[in-house]
KEKE-3310 file (N, C-alpha, C; in steps of 0.2 Angstrom, whole numbers, plus 5000, padded with zeros to 4 digits):
npx = (5037:5021:5006:4992:4975:4966:4968:4975:4975:4983:4982:4992:4988:4977:4974:4969:4975:4977:4963:4959:4966:4960:4947:4950:4955:4945:4935:4942:4946:4937:4937:4950:4956:4951:4951:4952:4960:4962:4973:4972:4979:4973:4959:4947:4939:4946:4947:4944:4957:4961:4951:4953:4957:4946:4938:4944:4943:4930:4921:4915:4909:4914:4907:4906:4918:4920:4925:4919:4905:4901:4894:4899:4912:4908:4900:4910:4918:4928:4938:4940:4951:4951:4961:4971:4986:4999:5012:5024:5032:5033:5042:5047:5037:5026:5017:5009:5010:4999:4997:4989:4992:4987:4989:4991:4990:4996:4996:4999:5006:5002:5010:5005:5008:5010:5015:5024:5024:5038:5051:5057:5068:5073:5075:5062:5051:5044:5035:5019:5005:5012:5010:5005:4998:4991:4982:4965:4964:4974:4967:4955:4961:4967:4955:4949:4958:4959:4947:4950:4961:4971:4981:4992:5006:5012:5023:5030:5027:5021:5009:5001:5005:5000:4986:4983:4986:4977:4965:4965:4965:4952:4945:4946:4958:4973:4985:5002:5013:5027:5040:5054:5058:5061:5049:5031:5025:5037:5041:5032:5028:5034:5044:5036:5023:5022:5024:5012:5002:5005:5003:4989:4984:4988:4980:4969:4971:4981:4998:5013:5029:5043:5058:5062:5066:5062:5072:5071:5058:5049:5045:5038:5030:5019:5019:5025:5031:5040:5056:5066:5079:5086:5084:5072:5056:5041:5026:5015:5001:5000:5008:5010:5018:5022:5031:5034:5036:5040:5043:5035:5044:5048:5042:5044:5058:5062:5058:5067:5067:5072:5077:5077:5075:5062:5052:5059:5054:5050:5044:5032:5028:5033:5042:5058:5055:5046:5033:5028:5022:5022:5015:5010:5014:5024:5032:5046:5053:5066:5075:5065:5052:5035:5023:5011:4993:4989:4999:4999:4987:4988:4998:4990:4981:4990:4995:4983:4981:4992:4991:4980:4984:4984:4994:5007:5017:5019:5021:5021:5024:5029:5019:5017:5013:5001:4999:4985:4975:4965:4967:4960:4950:4958:4963:4976:4988:5000:5012:5024:5039:5045:5055:5063:5075:5091:5086:5073:5058:5048:5031:5022:5008:4999:4985:4982:4971:4961:4969:4976:4988:4999:5011:5020:5030:5040:5048:5057:5045:5036:5025:5032:5030:5019:5012:4999:4990:4976:4967:4964:4958:4962:4971:4970:4970:4983:4990:4988:4994:5007:5010:5007:5016:5013:5015:5015:5016:5007:4999:5005:5007:4995:4993:4994:4981:4972:4963:4952:4955:4966:4962:4954:4963:4972)
npy = (4814:4813:4815:4825:4821:4831:4848:4859:4874:4883:4896:4907:4917:4931:4944:4961:4961:4947:4944:4951:4945:4932:4935:4940:4929:4919:4926:4926:4913:4902:4888:4885:4879:4865:4864:4877:4884:4893:4899:4908:4920:4929:4932:4934:4934:4942:4960:4977:4986:4999:5006:5006:5017:5025:5017:5018:5032:5032:5034:5024:5006:4989:4980:4986:4985:4972:4963:4953:4943:4928:4919:4922:4915:4902:4901:4902:4891:4891:4887:4894:4896:4903:4911:4901:4900:4896:4886:4879:4874:4860:4858:4847:4837:4844:4850:4859:4864:4868:4879:4871:4858:4853:4845:4850:4847:4854:4860:4872:4886:4900:4914:4926:4934:4946:4960:4966:4977:4988:4989:5001:4998:5002:5004:4999:4996:4984:4987:4988:4995:5000:5000:4995:5000:4991:4981:4974:4970:4977:4990:4988:4987:5000:5008:5004:5007:5021:5025:5024:5031:5046:5052:5051:5046:5046:5038:5042:5050:5046:5039:5029:5034:5047:5044:5036:5045:5056:5049:5045:5057:5062:5053:5059:5060:5067:5071:5068:5069:5062:5064:5059:5064:5080:5085:5082:5067:5065:5057:5059:5072:5089:5101:5113:5108:5098:5106:5114:5105:5100:5112:5113:5102:5104:5115:5108:5102:5093:5089:5092:5087:5088:5082:5075:5061:5047:5040:5031:5022:5024:5017:5006:4994:4997:5009:5025:5037:5046:5047:5059:5063:5074:5073:5077:5074:5066:5064:5050:5039:5030:5023:5023:5015:5019:5017:5012:4996:4978:4966:4950:4937:4925:4912:4909:4909:4899:4888:4888:4897:4910:4925:4942:4958:4955:4942:4935:4938:4935:4945:4939:4936:4924:4914:4907:4894:4885:4882:4890:4906:4923:4938:4956:4964:4956:4952:4954:4963:4963:4976:4981:4983:4983:4994:4999:4997:4998:4994:4981:4976:4977:4967:4956:4955:4952:4940:4932:4932:4925:4912:4908:4906:4917:4927:4925:4932:4944:4953:4959:4976:4989:5003:5021:5026:5034:5044:5045:5052:5057:5067:5070:5077:5084:5085:5076:5074:5065:5062:5054:5063:5072:5081:5094:5095:5099:5099:5101:5111:5121:5124:5133:5135:5144:5146:5156:5159:5149:5138:5130:5121:5119:5110:5108:5098:5100:5094:5095:5099:5090:5084:5078:5077:5079:5088:5090:5099:5101:5103:5091:5088:5089:5079:5065:5068:5074:5063:5055:5063:5062:5048:5045:5053:5065:5079:5094:5107:5115:5120:5124:5135:5136:5125:5124:5128:5118:5105:5109:5123:5121:5113:5122:5131:5124)
npz = (4947:4952:4942:4945:4945:4943:4940:4952:4960:4972:4983:4993:5005:5007:5002:4996:4983:4980:4980:4969:4959:4959:4955:4942:4936:4937:4929:4916:4913:4918:4919:4921:4932:4941:4955:4967:4980:4994:5007:5020:5031:5039:5049:5043:5026:5011:5012:5010:5012:5011:5016:5029:5036:5035:5043:5056:5058:5060:5050:5043:5043:5048:5040:5028:5022:5016:5002:4993:4994:5004:4995:4983:4982:4983:4972:4962:4965:4974:4988:5004:5017:5031:5043:5043:5039:5027:5031:5027:5012:5001:4988:4980:4981:4978:4987:5001:5018:5031:5046:5054:5051:5040:5024:5008:4991:4976:4959:4953:4962:4971:4978:4989:5000:5006:5016:5031:5045:5045:5057:5070:5077:5089:5107:5118:5109:5112:5121:5130:5121:5110:5093:5077:5061:5050:5047:5050:5063:5069:5068:5075:5088:5089:5089:5101:5111:5109:5115:5128:5131:5131:5124:5109:5100:5083:5073:5058:5043:5031:5020:5028:5041:5041:5039:5051:5061:5059:5060:5073:5079:5076:5083:5095:5102:5108:5097:5091:5078:5072:5060:5051:5039:5029:5026:5025:5017:5009:4999:4989:4988:4985:4994:4997:4994:5004:5016:5015:5017:5030:5037:5035:5041:5054:5057:5059:5071:5073:5080:5072:5070:5060:5053:5064:5075:5084:5098:5108:5117:5131:5147:5159:5159:5151:5137:5140:5136:5123:5118:5110:5098:5103:5116:5120:5128:5125:5132:5132:5128:5119:5105:5088:5075:5059:5048:5036:5026:5026:5014:5015:5015:5020:5020:5006:5006:5015:5007:4998:4987:4975:4983:4986:4993:4992:4986:4972:4955:4938:4923:4921:4933:4939:4950:4954:4954:4942:4944:4954:4958:4962:4969:4972:4987:4992:4982:4971:4957:4947:4954:4961:4973:4978:4985:4984:4980:4967:4957:4961:4957:4944:4942:4946:4935:4925:4929:4929:4916:4911:4918:4911:4899:4891:4890:4883:4877:4883:4898:4915:4917:4925:4925:4925:4941:4950:4965:4974:4987:5001:5015:5030:5023:5014:4998:4989:4976:4967:4954:4944:4942:4957:4960:4954:4940:4931:4918:4918:4919:4929:4932:4942:4953:4965:4976:4988:4995:4993:4997:4988:4978:4965:4956:4942:4932:4918:4904:4889:4882:4887:4899:4915:4928:4942:4955:4966:4978:4989:4978:4968:4956:4942:4942:4936:4922:4921:4924:4913:4903:4907:4906:4893:4886:4880:4869:4874:4869:4861:4871:4882:4891:4897:4905:4919:4922:4919:4910:4902:4899:4892:4881:4874:4870:4862)
capx = (5032:5014:5002:4986:4969:4962:4972:4973:4978:4983:4984:4994:4987:4970:4973:4966:4978:4975:4956:4958:4968:4955:4942:4952:4956:4938:4932:4945:4946:4933:4939:4957:4958:4946:4951:4955:4960:4965:4974:4972:4982:4969:4953:4941:4941:4949:4943:4946:4962:4961:4946:4954:4958:4939:4935:4948:4940:4923:4917:4912:4910:4918:4904:4907:4925:4920:4925:4915:4901:4903:4891:4903:4917:4905:4898:4916:4921:4934:4938:4944:4952:4953:4965:4975:4991:5003:5018:5029:5031:5037:5042:5048:5031:5021:5012:5010:5007:4997:4998:4985:4995:4984:4994:4987:4994:4995:4999:5001:5005:5003:5012:5002:5009:5010:5021:5023:5027:5045:5052:5061:5075:5075:5073:5055:5046:5040:5031:5012:5003:5016:5006:5006:4992:4991:4976:4959:4965:4977:4962:4951:4964:4968:4949:4948:4963:4957:4941:4952:4967:4970:4987:4995:5011:5012:5029:5030:5023:5019:5001:4998:5005:4995:4979:4982:4986:4970:4959:4965:4963:4945:4942:4946:4964:4978:4990:5008:5015:5034:5042:5061:5060:5060:5042:5027:5025:5043:5042:5027:5027:5039:5044:5031:5017:5022:5022:5005:4998:5006:4999:4982:4983:4989:4974:4964:4972:4987:5004:5017:5036:5047:5065:5063:5065:5063:5078:5069:5051:5050:5039:5040:5026:5015:5023:5023:5034:5044:5062:5069:5087:5088:5082:5065:5052:5034:5022:5010:4998:5000:5013:5009:5024:5020:5037:5036:5034:5045:5040:5035:5047:5050:5039:5048:5065:5062:5057:5073:5066:5077:5074:5081:5071:5056:5052:5061:5049:5051:5039:5026:5027:5035:5048:5063:5052:5041:5026:5026:5021:5021:5012:5009:5019:5029:5037:5052:5054:5073:5077:5059:5046:5029:5020:5004:4989:4988:5004:4997:4981:4991:5001:4985:4978:4995:4995:4977:4982:4998:4988:4974:4987:4983:5000:5013:5022:5020:5021:5020:5029:5026:5017:5017:5008:4999:4996:4979:4972:4962:4968:4956:4947:4963:4965:4983:4989:5007:5013:5030:5045:5043:5060:5066:5083:5094:5082:5065:5055:5043:5025:5019:5002:4996:4979:4982:4964:4958:4973:4977:4995:5000:5018:5020:5037:5040:5055:5056:5038:5032:5024:5035:5028:5013:5010:4993:4988:4970:4963:4967:4953:4965:4976:4969:4972:4990:4993:4987:4999:5014:5010:5007:5022:5010:5018:5010:5018:5002:4995:5010:5006:4988:4993:4991:4973:4968:4961:4947:4958:4971:4958:4952:4969:4975)
capy = (4818:4811:4820:4825:4820:4837:4853:4862:4880:4885:4903:4908:4924:4933:4952:4964:4959:4940:4943:4954:4939:4927:4938:4941:4922:4916:4929:4925:4906:4899:4881:4883:4874:4862:4866:4883:4883:4899:4899:4915:4921:4933:4929:4935:4934:4948:4966:4984:4989:5006:5009:5005:5024:5027:5014:5021:5038:5032:5036:5018:5001:4984:4976:4989:4983:4966:4964:4949:4939:4921:4915:4923:4910:4896:4901:4901:4885:4893:4886:4899:4894:4909:4910:4895:4902:4890:4886:4876:4872:4855:4859:4841:4834:4849:4851:4864:4862:4874:4879:4866:4852:4851:4845:4851:4846:4859:4860:4879:4889:4908:4917:4933:4934:4953:4963:4967:4984:4989:4991:5006:4996:5006:5001:5000:4994:4979:4989:4988:5001:5001:4996:4996:5001:4988:4977:4976:4968:4984:4995:4987:4989:5007:5011:5002:5011:5028:5026:5023:5035:5053:5055:5047:5048:5042:5039:5041:5055:5044:5038:5026:5038:5052:5042:5034:5051:5059:5045:5045:5064:5062:5049:5063:5060:5073:5067:5071:5065:5063:5062:5060:5068:5087:5087:5076:5064:5068:5053:5061:5079:5094:5104:5117:5104:5095:5111:5116:5099:5100:5118:5112:5097:5107:5119:5103:5100:5088:5092:5089:5088:5085:5081:5072:5054:5044:5036:5027:5022:5024:5014:5000:4989:5001:5015:5031:5043:5045:5051:5061:5063:5080:5072:5079:5068:5067:5060:5047:5033:5025:5024:5020:5015:5018:5019:5008:4989:4974:4960:4944:4932:4919:4906:4907:4908:4892:4883:4888:4901:4915:4931:4948:4960:4951:4936:4937:4935:4938:4949:4935:4934:4917:4913:4903:4888:4887:4881:4895:4913:4928:4945:4960:4967:4951:4951:4959:4962:4967:4979:4985:4980:4986:4995:5002:4992:4998:4989:4974:4975:4976:4961:4951:4955:4949:4933:4929:4930:4920:4906:4906:4905:4923:4932:4922:4936:4950:4952:4965:4981:4995:5010:5027:5025:5040:5044:5049:5051:5063:5066:5075:5081:5088:5080:5076:5070:5065:5057:5056:5067:5078:5085:5097:5094:5104:5098:5102:5118:5121:5128:5133:5139:5143:5150:5156:5160:5143:5133:5125:5121:5115:5111:5104:5098:5099:5092:5095:5100:5084:5084:5073:5076:5083:5088:5094:5099:5105:5102:5086:5086:5088:5074:5060:5071:5075:5057:5053:5066:5059:5041:5045:5057:5070:5085:5100:5113:5120:5124:5124:5141:5135:5119:5124:5129:5112:5102:5113:5128:5118:5111:5128:5135:5120)
capz = (4951:4950:4939:4948:4940:4942:4941:4958:4961:4979:4984:5000:5007:5004:5003:4990:4977:4979:4978:4962:4955:4959:4951:4935:4933:4936:4923:4910:4912:4924:4919:4921:4937:4944:4962:4969:4987:4997:5014:5023:5037:5043:5052:5038:5019:5009:5013:5008:5017:5009:5020:5036:5038:5037:5049:5061:5059:5062:5044:5040:5048:5046:5035:5022:5020:5013:4995:4990:4999:5004:4990:4977:4982:4982:4965:4958:4967:4978:4995:5008:5024:5035:5049:5042:5034:5025:5036:5023:5005:4999:4981:4977:4981:4976:4993:5006:5025:5035:5053:5057:5049:5034:5019:5002:4985:4971:4952:4953:4969:4971:4985:4990:5007:5008:5019:5038:5046:5047:5064:5071:5079:5095:5114:5120:5104:5114:5127:5128:5118:5104:5088:5070:5057:5044:5046:5053:5070:5072:5068:5081:5094:5090:5091:5108:5115:5108:5119:5135:5132:5128:5120:5105:5095:5077:5070:5051:5039:5025:5019:5034:5047:5041:5040:5058:5065:5058:5062:5080:5081:5075:5089:5101:5105:5106:5092:5089:5072:5071:5053:5050:5033:5030:5025:5025:5011:5005:4993:4984:4987:4986:5001:4998:4995:5011:5021:5015:5020:5037:5040:5035:5046:5061:5058:5061:5078:5074:5081:5068:5070:5055:5054:5071:5075:5091:5099:5113:5119:5138:5151:5163:5155:5146:5135:5143:5133:5117:5118:5103:5098:5107:5123:5122:5130:5123:5135:5128:5131:5113:5100:5082:5071:5052:5045:5030:5026:5024:5011:5018:5010:5024:5017:5000:5007:5018:5002:4993:4981:4975:4986:4987:4998:4992:4982:4965:4950:4931:4921:4921:4940:4940:4954:4952:4953:4937:4946:4959:4956:4968:4967:4977:4991:4994:4977:4969:4950:4947:4961:4963:4977:4977:4991:4983:4978:4960:4953:4963:4953:4937:4942:4946:4929:4921:4931:4927:4909:4911:4919:4907:4892:4886:4890:4882:4874:4887:4905:4919:4917:4929:4922:4929:4946:4953:4972:4976:4993:5004:5022:5033:5018:5009:4992:4987:4970:4964:4949:4940:4946:4961:4961:4948:4939:4927:4912:4919:4920:4934:4932:4949:4954:4972:4977:4995:4998:4994:5000:4983:4976:4959:4954:4936:4930:4911:4901:4882:4880:4889:4907:4918:4935:4944:4962:4968:4985:4990:4972:4964:4950:4936:4942:4931:4915:4921:4924:4906:4899:4909:4904:4885:4884:4876:4867:4877:4867:4859:4877:4888:4895:4900:4908:4926:4923:4918:4903:4899:4896:4887:4875:4871:4868:4857)
cpx = (5025:5010:4995:4980:4966:4967:4970:4978:4977:4986:4986:4993:4980:4969:4969:4969:4977:4968:4955:4961:4963:4949:4944:4953:4949:4934:4935:4945:4943:4935:4946:4960:4951:4945:4955:4955:4965:4966:4976:4974:4978:4962:4947:4944:4944:4944:4947:4951:4962:4956:4947:4955:4951:4936:4938:4945:4933:4918:4913:4912:4913:4914:4905:4914:4925:4920:4920:4911:4903:4900:4895:4909:4914:4903:4904:4920:4928:4933:4943:4945:4955:4957:4969:4981:4996:5010:5024:5027:5036:5037:5043:5041:5025:5015:5014:5007:5005:4999:4994:4987:4992:4989:4989:4992:4992:4999:5002:5000:5007:5005:5010:5003:5010:5016:5019:5026:5034:5045:5057:5068:5077:5072:5066:5050:5042:5035:5023:5010:5007:5013:5008:4999:4992:4985:4970:4960:4969:4972:4958:4954:4965:4961:4948:4952:4961:4951:4943:4958:4966:4975:4990:5001:5012:5019:5029:5025:5022:5011:4999:4999:5001:4988:4978:4982:4979:4965:4959:4963:4955:4941:4943:4953:4969:4984:4996:5011:5023:5036:5050:5063:5059:5053:5038:5027:5031:5044:5037:5027:5034:5039:5038:5024:5017:5021:5015:5001:4999:5003:4992:4980:4984:4983:4969:4965:4978:4993:5009:5025:5040:5054:5067:5062:5066:5069:5076:5061:5052:5044:5041:5036:5023:5020:5020:5026:5039:5050:5065:5076:5090:5086:5075:5061:5045:5030:5016:5007:4998:5005:5011:5015:5021:5026:5039:5034:5040:5041:5040:5038:5049:5048:5043:5055:5066:5061:5062:5072:5071:5073:5079:5077:5064:5057:5053:5056:5052:5045:5032:5024:5029:5042:5053:5061:5046:5034:5024:5027:5020:5019:5011:5015:5025:5034:5041:5053:5061:5074:5071:5054:5040:5024:5013:5000:4988:4993:5002:4991:4983:4994:4995:4982:4983:4995:4989:4978:4987:4995:4983:4977:4986:4989:5006:5019:5023:5019:5020:5026:5026:5025:5018:5012:5007:4997:4990:4976:4969:4963:4965:4953:4951:4965:4973:4984:4997:5008:5020:5035:5041:5049:5063:5073:5085:5090:5075:5064:5049:5037:5022:5013:5000:4991:4979:4975:4960:4962:4975:4984:4996:5008:5019:5027:5037:5047:5053:5049:5034:5031:5027:5034:5023:5012:5005:4991:4981:4965:4966:4962:4956:4970:4976:4972:4980:4993:4993:4993:5006:5015:5011:5013:5019:5014:5013:5012:5013:4998:4999:5008:4999:4988:4991:4984:4969:4966:4957:4950:4963:4968:4956:4957:4972:4973)
cpy = (4815:4816:4819:4824:4826:4843:4857:4868:4882:4892:4904:4915:4926:4940:4954:4962:4952:4940:4946:4948:4934:4929:4938:4934:4919:4919:4927:4917:4902:4891:4879:4879:4871:4864:4872:4884:4889:4898:4906:4916:4925:4929:4930:4935:4942:4954:4972:4987:4996:5010:5009:5012:5026:5024:5016:5028:5038:5034:5030:5012:4995:4980:4979:4988:4976:4967:4959:4945:4932:4917:4916:4917:4903:4895:4899:4895:4886:4891:4891:4897:4899:4907:4903:4897:4896:4891:4883:4874:4866:4855:4852:4837:4838:4849:4857:4862:4868:4873:4874:4859:4849:4851:4845:4851:4852:4857:4867:4882:4896:4910:4924:4934:4941:4955:4963:4974:4983:4991:4997:5004:5000:5003:5003:4998:4988:4980:4989:4995:5004:4997:4998:4998:4998:4984:4978:4974:4974:4989:4994:4989:4996:5010:5010:5006:5019:5030:5026:5028:5042:5055:5049:5050:5043:5044:5037:5046:5053:5043:5035:5030:5043:5050:5040:5040:5055:5055:5045:5052:5064:5058:5053:5063:5066:5069:5071:5066:5067:5060:5064:5064:5076:5089:5081:5073:5065:5063:5055:5068:5083:5097:5109:5113:5101:5100:5113:5111:5099:5106:5116:5107:5100:5112:5115:5100:5095:5092:5088:5091:5084:5086:5079:5065:5052:5040:5030:5028:5020:5021:5008:4994:4992:5007:5021:5038:5041:5050:5053:5062:5069:5079:5074:5073:5070:5062:5057:5041:5027:5028:5020:5020:5014:5021:5015:5000:4985:4968:4954:4938:4926:4913:4904:4906:4901:4887:4884:4892:4907:4921:4936:4951:4957:4945:4937:4934:4938:4942:4945:4933:4927:4918:4909:4896:4889:4886:4885:4902:4917:4935:4949:4963:4962:4950:4956:4958:4966:4969:4982:4981:4985:4987:4998:4996:4992:4994:4982:4972:4973:4969:4955:4950:4951:4942:4929:4927:4925:4913:4903:4906:4911:4928:4928:4926:4943:4949:4959:4970:4987:5001:5015:5027:5032:5039:5048:5048:5058:5062:5072:5080:5085:5083:5081:5071:5071:5060:5059:5059:5072:5082:5088:5095:5099:5104:5099:5110:5117:5126:5127:5138:5138:5148:5150:5156:5153:5137:5128:5126:5117:5116:5106:5104:5096:5098:5091:5095:5093:5085:5078:5072:5081:5082:5093:5093:5103:5104:5097:5084:5085:5082:5068:5062:5072:5068:5054:5056:5063:5052:5041:5049:5062:5076:5091:5107:5118:5123:5124:5129:5140:5129:5119:5125:5123:5110:5106:5119:5126:5116:5117:5132:5131:5121)
cpz = (4948:4947:4942:4943:4939:4944:4947:4959:4969:4980:4992:5001:5003:5005:4997:4983:4975:4977:4971:4957:4954:4954:4943:4932:4932:4930:4917:4908:4918:4924:4919:4926:4940:4952:4963:4976:4990:5004:5016:5030:5042:5045:5048:5031:5017:5010:5011:5013:5016:5014:5027:5039:5040:5043:5056:5063:5061:5056:5041:5045:5045:5040:5028:5018:5016:5005:4991:4995:4999:4998:4983:4976:4981:4975:4960:4960:4970:4985:4999:5015:5028:5042:5049:5037:5033:5029:5032:5016:5004:4991:4977:4976:4979:4981:4997:5012:5028:5042:5057:5056:5043:5028:5012:4996:4980:4964:4951:4960:4968:4978:4985:4997:5010:5011:5027:5039:5048:5054:5065:5073:5085:5102:5115:5115:5107:5119:5125:5126:5112:5098:5081:5067:5050:5042:5050:5061:5073:5073:5074:5087:5095:5092:5098:5112:5114:5113:5127:5136:5129:5123:5115:5101:5089:5074:5062:5047:5032:5025:5026:5040:5047:5042:5048:5062:5065:5061:5070:5083:5081:5080:5095:5104:5103:5103:5090:5083:5071:5064:5053:5044:5034:5029:5024:5018:5006:4999:4987:4983:4988:4992:5002:4999:5002:5016:5021:5018:5027:5040:5040:5040:5053:5062:5061:5068:5078:5076:5077:5069:5065:5056:5061:5071:5083:5092:5104:5115:5127:5142:5154:5159:5149:5144:5138:5140:5127:5118:5111:5104:5102:5114:5125:5123:5128:5127:5131:5131:5125:5108:5094:5077:5064:5048:5039:5031:5024:5020:5015:5014:5014:5022:5011:5001:5010:5012:4996:4987:4981:4978:4986:4994:4998:4988:4975:4960:4943:4929:4920:4928:4942:4944:4951:4951:4948:4939:4952:4957:4963:4965:4973:4981:4993:4988:4975:4961:4949:4954:4964:4967:4976:4983:4991:4980:4970:4956:4955:4959:4946:4937:4942:4939:4924:4922:4929:4920:4908:4912:4915:4900:4888:4886:4889:4880:4877:4894:4909:4918:4920:4925:4927:4934:4949:4961:4972:4983:4996:5012:5025:5028:5013:5004:4991:4981:4969:4959:4945:4945:4951:4963:4955:4947:4934:4920:4912:4920:4925:4933:4938:4950:4961:4973:4985:4998:4999:4996:4995:4981:4970:4957:4948:4933:4922:4908:4893:4879:4882:4897:4910:4925:4937:4951:4963:4975:4986:4984:4968:4958:4944:4936:4937:4924:4915:4921:4917:4902:4900:4906:4896:4882:4879:4875:4869:4874:4865:4865:4883:4893:4899:4904:4915:4927:4921:4911:4899:4895:4891:4880:4871:4867:4862:4850)
residu = (UNK:UNK:UNK:UNK:UNK:UNK:UNK:UNK:UNK:UNK:UNK:UNK:UNK:UNK:UNK:UNK:UNK:UNK:UNK:UNK:UNK:UNK:UNK:UNK:UNK:UNK:UNK:UNK:UNK:UNK:UNK:UNK:UNK:UNK:UNK:UNK:UNK:UNK:UNK:UNK:UNK:UNK:UNK:UNK:UNK:UNK:UNK:UNK:UNK:UNK:UNK:UNK:UNK:UNK:UNK:UNK:UNK:UNK:UNK:UNK:UNK:UNK:UNK:UNK:UNK:UNK:UNK:UNK:UNK:UNK:UNK:UNK:UNK:UNK:UNK:UNK:UNK:UNK:UNK:UNK:UNK:UNK:UNK:UNK:UNK:UNK:UNK:UNK:UNK:UNK:UNK:UNK:UNK:UNK:UNK:UNK:UNK:UNK:UNK:UNK:UNK:UNK:UNK:UNK:UNK:UNK:UNK:UNK:UNK:UNK:UNK:UNK:UNK:UNK:UNK:UNK:UNK:UNK:UNK:UNK:UNK:UNK:UNK:UNK:UNK:UNK:UNK:UNK:UNK:UNK:UNK:UNK:UNK:UNK:UNK:UNK:UNK:UNK:UNK:UNK:UNK:UNK:UNK:UNK:UNK:UNK:UNK:UNK:UNK:UNK:UNK:UNK:UNK:UNK:UNK:UNK:UNK:UNK:UNK:UNK:UNK:UNK:UNK:UNK:UNK:UNK:UNK:UNK:UNK:UNK:UNK:UNK:UNK:UNK:UNK:UNK:UNK:UNK:UNK:UNK:UNK:UNK:UNK:UNK:UNK:UNK:UNK:UNK:UNK:UNK:UNK:UNK:UNK:UNK:UNK:UNK:UNK:UNK:UNK:UNK:UNK:UNK:UNK:UNK:UNK:UNK:UNK:UNK:UNK:UNK:UNK:UNK:UNK:UNK:UNK:UNK:UNK:UNK:UNK:UNK:UNK:UNK:UNK:UNK:UNK:UNK:UNK:UNK:UNK:UNK:UNK:UNK:UNK:UNK:UNK:UNK:UNK:UNK:UNK:UNK:UNK:UNK:UNK:UNK:UNK:UNK:UNK:UNK:UNK:UNK:UNK:UNK:UNK:UNK:UNK:UNK:UNK:UNK:UNK:UNK:UNK:UNK:UNK:UNK:UNK:UNK:UNK:UNK:UNK:UNK:UNK:UNK:UNK:UNK:UNK:UNK:UNK:UNK:UNK:UNK:UNK:UNK:UNK:UNK:UNK:UNK:UNK:UNK:UNK:UNK:UNK:UNK:UNK:UNK:UNK:UNK:UNK:UNK:UNK:UNK:UNK:UNK:UNK:UNK:UNK:UNK:UNK:UNK:UNK:UNK:UNK:UNK:UNK:UNK:UNK:UNK:UNK:UNK:UNK:UNK:UNK:UNK:UNK:UNK:UNK:UNK:UNK:UNK:UNK:UNK:UNK:UNK:UNK:UNK:UNK:UNK:UNK:UNK:UNK:UNK:UNK:UNK:UNK:UNK:UNK:UNK:UNK:UNK:UNK:UNK:UNK:UNK:UNK:UNK:UNK:UNK:UNK:UNK:UNK:UNK:UNK:UNK:UNK:UNK:UNK:UNK:UNK:UNK:UNK:UNK:UNK:UNK:UNK:UNK:UNK:UNK:UNK:UNK:UNK:UNK:UNK:UNK:UNK:UNK:UNK:UNK:UNK:UNK:UNK:UNK:UNK:UNK:UNK:UNK:UNK:UNK:UNK:UNK:UNK:UNK:UNK:UNK:UNK:UNK:UNK:UNK:UNK:UNK:UNK:UNK)
# end
């Protein structure tokens, strides 16, 4: 293999995690690569996907989503080719080829290809008006359709589904949300927390049906109705599918890299090819894939250290990740366990007047789980206790009242 005269880094994909990696790398080792080239499948540089729900709801505009201005890339010597994804990788010759036919050599290749929406696998998904809620293009189309139509059905009671449903409701649509789980956010909340969230959202105008799944989408060309398993029909002009994600591993598989559900990496984010790395939603470490931005940011930091020679003896190990979000003004927090077992004790507090709920799970005088609905102000402290394995025995009885009470009691 010919040795390049200047070291070249090529990044496939330009989402939030890829951008964080670029920022970490250029801050830690600005001279690690003479050439940094990014091939982006989207039409604009990296933007804040977390704020797409605010854009859909009308709380913000597209300009506020930009993560870095154009001059930041110029100042750091980074070339970004928008709307030009990589189509194939030639590992033998260390080149990639984009959809335009451009051939680019690399010394180090980063795969940050993200994920795509999961499908329901039912008849009618191909109909006009059946959409996802993953990127800015989806968001633009949802906004456009909300201005022309009255009714929407959102399938999926996770983060994206709830944000899509509330955003469309705030755009003036009559929205029904279907969730196959027994309660909303069933991977983050317990049944009581999920039901409280559902009650609050219904008070705001959403129609929520749990333990229900569509079996068919009906319509000739345009979707007109959703059929449930009990033959119930829900008339609609729009269906949003938000039932999870699938890692984009196709590029890696075509190149012969080891893949499971995602692109297999070690704890330094290295694939089965020592010159190719992967991070974010497309990668898989052991049996685990990653659907949240926070572990992606942790991976970005580790990979920047690896490529700058600062992480020879350690790598990425997922820490306890907390879920923090606000849906229609309702704060939700979840960290650690959400289901009690034979070795846990539950400390439960509920304020019916203010609509707040707290479920803390304790094992051997250690906090191992926290669920908060309506007031999440103590969430960061609870996360710290969980991550550090702090002995809470001195103030265990005061734990539901928060940090201030516990410090006074200790």
